[in-house]
C-alpha positions, 0 to 999 in steps of 0.5 A: 178276530180278522178275517184273512184276505187274499192280496194279489201283487205283481211289481213291473220291472220297467227295461226302456227300449235302447236306441238301435245303435245301443251295445246292450239291450235290456228286458225284465220279467216281473216280481209277482207275489200272489196272494198275500195273507196279512194275517200271516207273520211269515214273509211273502218271498218271489223273484223276477229276473233282468236280462241284459245282452251286450256285444261280448266285447263290452264291459259288464253292465251295472244295474241300478233299480229305482224306489219305485212310486213311493219314492223310497228304499225304506221301504218300497210300497206297493199299492191299491187305492189307499192301502199300502203294503211294504215291500223290498227288492235284494240282490241275493236270496238272503234278502239282506241287501237292498238293490237300488241305486247306490244311495240310501244304503242300497247297492247296485248290481254288477252282472257277471257270468252269463253266457256267450252266443254269436258274439253276444254276452247275455246275462240273466240276473234274478231279482229277490222280492220280499213283503214281510209278514203281519202287515194288515191291509185291505183287500185289492190288487197291489202294484208298483213300477220300478225303473232299471238303469243299466250303464256299461 
């Protein structure tokens, strides 16, 4: 019988700073899964947010997410030293469509809705994360870094 381990997990969503002349600015809050129980068969779900602020006259922005440090979408990998934990990021709460760069079965996300304020269009899009259950990994602080690419 294995003892349950608590695993702290966070995914940083990095939005590079836009040049001063850029029409849009981007930001993000990371996906923080908290403690993961490797003995649980249930998936561990969490969310983060992508924020985009554009001139209201700009076309709707499209956001792509990188593979992270693992270099793969199938699945992405959180790491802690030599340990690795599979996870992925999705476009909806159903967590069936992987949010990526449009390759390897992934899709990009064109933002819609949002609010218009002071001549600016403000978008906030959720990022839905999932770690499948029953992954036998050691205790540690797991993480990954995802780069956002926004086009408009």
